[in-house]
N, C-alpha and C positions, 0 to 999 in steps of 0.2 A: 450802583447803577440801578437806573430806571427800566425795570421788567416789561410792564404793560402800562398802558395809559389809563388815565382814571375813565375815560369815556368807554375802554373797552372793559373794565373790571364793571362798570355800571351794566353793560348791555350784555355781560356773560350773566349778571346775576339775576336782572329782569327777565331774561329768556329763561333761565333755569327756573324760575318762579312761575312762569308762566307755563313750562312742561310739565312741571310738577303738577299744576292745576290740569291739564290735559289727562294726565294720568289719572287723577282723583276722577274727573268725570268719566273716564273709559273704565273706571271700576265700579263706579256707583251706579252706571247705567245696567250693564250686567245684571248688578245685584238687584236692581228695581225691577227688573225683567222676571227674575227667578222670584221673587215676591209677587208679582202679579199673576203668576202661574201655580202660585199656593193657593190652596183651597181651606178656608177662606183667605184673600188678600188681605193684609194687614198693611195700610199706606199710611206713612208717617205725615203728618203736617210740614209742609214746606216751611223752612227758617226764612223770617224776615218777610213772607208772601202768606201769611196764613189765610187771607182774603181769597187768594187764587187756590186753594186746594183743588186738586182734578180727581176724578174718578177713575176707574180701571181703563175704562175705554179711551179717555180722553189722553192719558198717559200712555196706553199701547201707540196712539195715533202719532204723539210727539216723538217717540223712542225709534220709530222707522227713520225718522230724518236725522237724528242726532249727530251721526258720523259727519252728514254734510255741513251742517251747522257749526259744529267743533272744529272741524279741518278749515273752513271757510273763515271763521274767526282767529284760527292761527295763522293763517295766511297774512292777514291784515295785521296783527299784532306783532308778529316775528319780523315783517318787514318794517314796519313803524320803528322797532328797536335799531334795526339794522340803520335806517335811514337817520337817524338819531345820533347812532353812534359815529357815522361819518361826519356830521356836524359838529359833534362834540370832539372828534380828535382833531379836526382843523382848528376848531378853536382853542384846542390845548397847545397847541402848536404856537399860538400867536400868544396866549397866556404865557407860556412858559419863557417866552423873550420880552415877558415886560408889559402886556397889552397891546392894544389896536394902536395906540399911538407912540409907543416906544418901537412897537414893531415895525411900523412905517418908518420912524425915524433912523433905526437902526439900518435898513435897507438902503435908505437914502444916503446915510453917511458912509457905508462902505462903498457904494457906487461912487461917489463924488470925491472921494480923497484925493484924486489925482486931477482935480480941476484946477487946484492950485498951481503954484510955480513949480516945475520939475528939475530934478538934480540935471546937469549936462549928459549924464550917462543914460538917463531912462529917457530923455528929450531926444538923444542920438537914436535911441533903438526904436523909438516912435516912429520918429522921420522915417526911417528905413521902411518902415510898413505904410506909410503914407502914401501909395500909388495904386495904380491899377495893377493886376497880379501879373508877372511875366513867369512863363513856364521855366525859363534857364534860371530862374533865382530861388526858386522852390527851397533849397537848402538853408539859403542865407534867410528867408522869410521865418522858416522855422527856429533858426539861430536867434534873431531877435525876438521872436515870440516867446522863446524859452526863458529869455533874459527877463522880459517884463513879467513874465509869470511868475519867477522866483521872487520877484519885489512886491507881488500882489497887486500889479498893475490892473484897472479896469478896462477891461476891452469892451466893445460897444454893447455885445448882448448882456455884459454886466451892468451896464447903466440903464438898462431896460429893466432891471429887476425890481426897482420901487413900483413901477406900473404893475408889475405881477402881484406884487404885495397889498397895492391898493387895490387890485381886482378880485383878490382872495378876502379881503374884508369886505367887500362889496357883497361876496356871495354869502358872507356870515352875517349879513344884516339881517335883524329880526323880523322885518318887515317884507325887504325885498331881496330876500336870501336864494340860494338855489333851489332849484325843483328837483324831485327824485330822479327824474329822467336823466339830468347831469352828472348824475354821481361819477359814471365811467370816465366821462371826460374830465372832468375834476381832479379825480384821482390820476389820471394820466397827465394832465396839463399841469397841475399844481405840484402833486407829489412825484412826478416822473416815474411812477409805477405802472409797468405795462399791464394792459388788461387784455388777454386774448379775446380773438371773436368768438370762442365759445363761451367764456365768461361773459362776455357783455350780452349775448345772446340769451344766456339763462338769466341773468339780472333784470333784462327787459321781459322775459316771460313771466318772470314773478311779479313784476312792477305792474305790468298789465293786467294778471289775474287781480292783484290787489285792488286795482282802480276799478274793475268790474264788479268786483264784491262791494267795494267801498259806497260805489255810486247806486246801489241798490238792485243790480242785475243777479238774478238766481244763478250760481254757477254750481255745476256738479264738481265735488273736490273730496278726494279721500283722506284720510288720516296719514295714510302711506306717502301720498304725493305731498302733502303739507309738511311733514315732517321731513321729507328729502330737500324740499325749499328750503326750511329752515337749517337743514345741515350744510347747503350751500352757500347760504346767507353767512353762516358763521365762518365757514373756511375762507370767504371773501374778507371777512372782517380781520381773523388772524394774518393774511397776508397783509393788508393794510398796515394793521397796528405794528408788526414786525419791523415793516418799512418805515413807519413814521417814528418808532423809537431808535432804530438804526440811525437814521438819517437826519431827523428834525429836532430831536429833543436832546441838541448838543449846545452848551453855552458860547454864545457868540459876541455877547455885549463886552467882553474884556480882550477880545482879539485883536 
């Protein structure tokens, strides 16, 4: 049985690797501060940037803003990992069912299998439902609907499923795919996983801050706030992944 998507395993590993780096920097800077306070200060030459060695004064100036710089880069990085996770999980659903063309063909086949000649029984049940609804016949409508459901009859909304499958493939197009702001709508619309107003607001807050930082606007961010955002993104990813594994990674081509 599949426990987690490959997309989530990548997301988890990348996020943890980056958080380990954050811990490294958050340990190295206080150590540097102690070194600068020592008399005399012995400053190591930086790896890979030997020509950019700094004196004590310039290093002290850089340290003052290190939390904001580290926190800002954390917001950008962790949201980017989350965005790529969503894209990867959706593509994994498609790939699980044979890839783009097979996925779309499967949807069309399952939806249109009752377009051909119907058995007399199925046709009779369907005819009973081909009228404008009358309040006094609700019980009969349910009876005929149940009979059709039992044999896997494709109702009108089922027939629209291939359009949804095609729309999903469009959102996964490498050049014209979905934007970050669409994630809540895609999760709700394509995966049918409810997103609470609070969760939507939180995702919008994180995305807006990510955009602000990525577009070059200086933002004041603390490590605590950045890590809180990373925690909430992971919680959302866990909820999405559990839903995907439970409902969408189910073999259908043999049904």
